[in-house]
N, C-alpha and C positions, 0 to 999 in steps of 0.2 A: 579748382576747375569750376566754371560757371554752370548754370542749369541749361544752357543752350543745347538743343538736341543735336547730337553728332552722329551722322549716318556713316556706317562703314561702307567699303567699296563693293557693294553688292552688284551694282551695274557695271562699274568700271573694272572690277577685279583687282583694284589697287589696294595695298596695305596702307590705308589712310592714316592710322595711328602712328605707324613707323615714319611715314612721310612728314607728318606734322611734328613728331618728336625731333626729326632731323632739322626741320626748318626753324624750330624754336630752341635748338641746342645752345646757341650763343647766349640767349637770354637766361636759359636754365643754368648755364655755367656761371653767370653773374650771381644768381641766387645761391648756388652751391658755395661759391667763394665767400660770399657774405656770411653764410651759416658756418663755414669752416673757420673764418676769422673770429666770429663771435664765440665759437666753442673753444678756440685756442685762448682767447681772452679770459673765458670762464676758468679754464685750467690754470692760467697764470694767476688769476685772482686767488684761487685755492692754494697755489704754491706759495704765494706771498702771505696769505693768512697763516699758513703753517709756519713759515719762517718767522713772521712777526710774533707769533705765539712763543717761539723759542727765545727770541730776543727780549720780549716783554717779561717772560718768566724770569730770566736772569736779572733784569732791571728791577723787578718788584720784590724778589726774594733775597737771594744771597747778596747781591750788589747793594741793595737798599739797606739791609741790616748792618753791613760792615762799615757803613759810613760813620757809625756812632761808636765812640769809645766804650760805651756801656756794654756793647756786644762782646767786648774782649775782657770784661771784668768777670772772668770765670775763675772761681776759687773752689777749693775742695777741703773738706774737714775730715780728719782722721782721728777716731777716738781710740784711746788705749784700752778701753773696756767696752765690751759688747752691750753693757747696760744702757748705753746711749748711742744712737745713730744720728748724724747731723748732716744737713745740707746747707752749704754756705750761700748766703745772699750777697748781693753786690756791695753791701756796706760792711761785710765781715772784714775785720782787721787781721792782717797777716801776723801770726804769732801763736802762742800756746796759752790755753785757758785751763783752769782747774774746774772740776765738776764733781758733784755727788748727788745721788738720787735718794731722797729721804722717804718717798712714798710714791705708789702707783695709783692712778685713778681707778676707782671701782664704781660699779653700778649698784644701786640699792637692791637687796634681795629679801624676800619674805617667803620662807618655806613653812607652810601650814602643818599643823598636827593632824594625825589621822582622825577622820570623822566618820560617824555612822548615823543612820536614821534614828528617830526616837525609839523605834522598836528593836534597834540593834542590827538592822539589815545593812547590807553593803550599799554605799552611795554611788550612783552613776551620774553621767552628765545629764540624763533625762530626769533625775530625781528632783521632785518639787521641793522648794525651800521650806514649805510648810511641813514636809516630812522630816526635816531635821530641827523643827521647832522654831523656825523664823516666820513670824506672822506677817501677812500683808498689811501695809500701812506703816511699817517701820522703815527706817532709812539708814543709809551708811554714807558718810562724807569722806571723800578721797581728795587729798590735796597733792597736785603735781605741778612742779615749777611755779609754786606760789598761787596757783589757780585751784579753787575748791569746787568739786562737783558733788552734788547731792544725788545719790542713787536711791530711788524709791523702790521698795519691795512691793511688787504687784501680785495680785491673786493669780496663781498658776505658774509663777515664774520658776524656771528650773535652774540647776547649777550652770548649765551651758549659757542660759540667758544672762545670768549674773556675770559670768566671765566676759561676755560680750560687752556688758555695761562698763566693767572695769577697763577693758581695752579702749572703749570709746572715751574714757576719762583720761587716757594718756599713758597707760602702763601695759606691759606684757602680762597676760593672765591666762592661766589654763588650769583645768582640773584633771588630775591623774587618777582615773577610776581604779587602776590596778593597785595603787598604794593608798587611795582614799585621801589624797592631800591636794590642797590648792597651792599653786606656785605663782608668785607675783614678782616681777622685777621692773626696775626703771628701764626706759628705752635707751638712755644714755648714761655715761659715767659722770661722776662729779656730784658734789654736794648740792649745787643749785638744780640739778636734774633729778634729785631723789623724790620719793613719794612719802606720804604720811596719811594714815587714817585718823581723822579728827573727831569723828562721832560714829555712834552705832556699836558700842562695845558689846552689847548683849548679842547682836547678830554676828559680830566678828568672832566672839567667843565660841559660838555654835559652829562657825565655819573653821574653827581651829586656827584663827589668824591673830590671836593675842598671845603675849608671852605667858600669861597665866594658863592658857589652854595648851601650852607646849610648843608654840611656833618658834622658829629660829629666824632671827633678824640680823641682816648685815647692812649697815648704813652705807650710803653712797659716800665716796671720798674723792678728794682732789689729788692729783699728782703733785709732787713737790720736788723741784730741781734747784740745787744750789750751784750757781755759776759764778765763778770768781768772787765767792763770798756773799753774793746777793741771792736771796731766796725768791723763787718764782713759783706760782701756783697755777694749775690749769685743770679745768673740769675733764679734759681728755688727757691722754698720754703724749700729746703733741704740744710743743711750745713754739711760738713765733716770737723770737727775741732779736730785735734790731735787724729784721729782715731775713734772719737765718732760721731754719727749722730744726728743732731738736725733738727727737722721739725717744722717750724713756721706755726701756724694755724690762728692767728689773731693778730692785733696790740694791744699794751698795753700802758697805760698812766704812769704806775709806774713799778718799778723793782719788780721782784719776785725771788724765789730761785729754784735751781735745785740741789738736793742732790744725791751724788754718794756713794753707799755702796756695800759691797760684796753681791753677789747674792747667798745666802745660799741655796735657793731652786734649783737653777741651778746646783750647785756642788753636792747637795744631789741626784738629779735626774740622774746625770751622773754616780755616784757611784752605784745607784740603778739599772740602766740599765746594767752596767757592771756585777753586781752580778747576775742579772736575766739571762743574756746571758751565764755566766759561769755555772750557775746551769743547764740550759737547756742542755749544752754540757756535763757536768760531769754526769748528770742523764742518758743521752742517752748512754754514755759509760758504766756506771755501769749496766744499764738494759741489754745491749748486753752481758756484761761479765757474769752476773748472770743468764742468760737465761738457761733453761733446755737444756741439750745436746740432739742432734738429732741422737745420735749414733744408728745404726741399721736402720735408715731411709735413703733411697737412692732415687734419682730422678726417676720418673716413666718411665718405658719403654712403648712402644706402647701397648704391650700385657697386661701389668699391668693396664694401664689406661682404657682399654676396660672393665675391671672387676669392675670398680668403677663409682659412680655417679660423676657428675661435681663438686658438693660440696665436696665430699669425696676426690677427686683429689686435689682440692684447699687447703683443710685443711692439707692434707699430705705434699704438697710442702711448705706450710706456716710454718709447724712445722720444716722443714729442714732449711728454711731461717732464722727463729727466732733464731736458735741455732748455726748459722755459726760462730759467734765470741765468743761463750761460752768458758770461761776459756782460751781465746786466749792469748798467752804469750806477743805478741806485744802490744795488747790492754792493758794488765795488766801493762806493762812497762810504757806506756804513761800515763795511769790513775794514777799510783803511783807517777810519776814525777810531774804531775800537782798538786796533793794533797800536796805533800811535799813543792812545791814552794809556794802554797797559805798559808799553815799553818806554814811555817818556821819562819815567823816573819821578822822584819826589824830593823836594828840598826840605831838610830838617836841620834847624840851627846852623844854617849856612853851608851845609854839606848835602850833596846829591846822593840819593840812594836809589838803587834799582832792584828789581826782583832778583836778579842774579846775586845781589849781596846777601840774599837770604836763602841761597841754594835753589832758586826757582828760575828755570830758563827754557828756551825752545831748543830743539835739536839744530844741528848744523844743517844748512839748506840742502846739501847733497845727501845727507843721511836720512832725513825725514821722508815719510810718505807724502806724495803730492798733496793730498787733502788734509795733512796734519802738520804742515810746516809752521803754523802759527800757534800750535798747542803748547802749553807749558808743562814742564815736568819737575816734580819736587825731588831733589836728591835724597836718596834713602827711603823713598816711598815704596813700601813692600808690595803695594798693589800695582806698581808701574814697572814692568820688565825693563824699560829703557833706562830708568834711573835708580832702580832698587839697590844696586851694588855700590852706590856712592855714599860718602859720609853725609849724615843727616844734619846739615847746617841749620835748617829751619828750627828743628827741635832744640838744638843747642842755643840758638839765639833767643828763643822764647824763654828758656830756663835762665839764661844769663841776664837778659835785658828785655823783659816783657813790655816795658813802657815804649821802647824803641819800635818793637814789632807793632804795637797798638797804633802809635803815631803814623808809621809808614802805611799800614794797610787801611786805616781810616781815610787818609789823604788820597791814596791810590784809588780806592773804591769810589770816593767822592768824585775823583777826576773822571773815571770811566762813566759814572752815573750821570754827571753833568753833560758829558759828551752825548750820551744816548738821549738825555732830556732834550737837548737841542735837536737831535735827529728825529725825535718823536713828537716834535711840536706841531700844532695845527697850522696848516697853510691853506691857500686857495685850492690846492690839489689833494691835500691829505688831512685826515682827521687826527685828533689828539691821540697820542700813544700809538701812532702808526709810522713806520719808517718808509712806507711806500705810498704811492699816489692812489690811495683807495677811492677818493672822491672822483678823480679823473677817470679811473677805470670803470667806475659805476656809470658815469655819464657816457663813456664810450660804449658800454654794453647796451644802454638804453638807445643810443643812436643806431646801433646795429639792428636792434629790434624794429625800429621804425624803417630803416633802410630795407630790411628783409621783407617787411610787409609791402612796401612800395614796389620792390622788384618782383615779388610774387603776384601782385596785382597786374603788373605789366605783362608778366608771363601768361597769366590767365587770359588777358585781353588779346594777346598775340595768338594764343592757341585758338581762341574763339573766332578770330578773324580768318585764320586758315581753315578751320573746320567749316565756317560759314561758306567759304568759297568751294570747298570740296563737296559740301552738302548741295549747293546750287548745281554743281557739275553733275552730281549723282542724279539729281531730279531731272536735269535736262536729258541725260543719257537714258533715264528710265522712260521719259516721254517719247524720245526718238525710237526706242525699242518698241514701245507700244504702237507707234504709227507704222513702223516697218511690218509689224505683225498683222496690222489691219490691212495694209496694202497687199501683202502676200496672200491674205485670205480672199481678196477680191479676184485675184487672178488664179486662184486655185493652186497656188504654189504650196 
């Protein structure tokens, strides 16, 4: 609305605002329609963003991973002795290995002898080193992982201060006042991570940290695993050998076995997860495509919203949102392409294989729910009430011929992946990794913004024109009334 002064019908008695509103209703209707169309487009953009997110999620996760045979190289190791637990790597050979644990990795420990002050008093963390006979100016050298640190004894230094210096040098160190002993240990297991005092014997003796003063020392040690006759050492109790991980838990007197076999459960679970994700995506697409059309429903104007309750307004708008992708041609194209890629089959060594050959299929058309007609079900899947009672053909095939399963699903997933790659390619109307015309919609939204601004400007101009006429009329009537009053006054009326 412009700043033009708009007089109400004081002289004429007419409802000027209502009259002007009626006169410009046609132009206002154009503004409302443009705003409704833009709002509907905005909702459609949101609907497509959500749908594209589902499709892209399938594309980049389960579908992308299953294109590679390495994803199916799942193996499991079973040890006949709890002394070793093992996790198979992709290079692990199927078969049985022999193993024996000769030693476990240990951290170096030094438990000091009980100490007292020079006058026989109890030592605490706040006791000064001078009180136990260690003079300022002396030093202690501590070697950790091959690096030597010189710790200078300073005037006024306490036991707690010294422990902090030890910790800074790379060991765990504490003073137990209750027992009057210093405890020092390496931060990690293994020979290379052990520690050693290399100088300062007099001070160390007074701290109870020498063998002669009664300290107890346990040196750091490496773990030792014998696998298939070969000896391996590790500073920790974990070994990484040919891509597989072995963890030693205890020493053994005799050899035991570690069997490596295909992890049929792992392969099965991966395929199951893929089918579940595919079903969630395809069902969402089917539901959106099959939704009832919202034809005849438009976003509410402010005037329309005032006539409805909040619940009625929400239901009205939800009806529109639910039907935004109903019978959408773009959605239909992507849906059809994905179905074709999944059901098309794969040729292996001159023979065609289909998902049904592995006990995976859709329901019969008349048996399936309308929005789940393209979802796949794995025979024997305990989590699927539709196919749980059937024989588990997939697990049986994985156990019998894992190579066939690998070849089929890598080619099938690549087939679907390539199909979506094509659908998600960048075009004049869509961005990369978008299956819908996001660029075009963005342009249309901007066009509506410009159109609405132009229509609102015309509405304001039209209102101003009518108000200007009514204002002139009001002024004329006001002048006439003034003249009539003057004349009446002359005649004493």
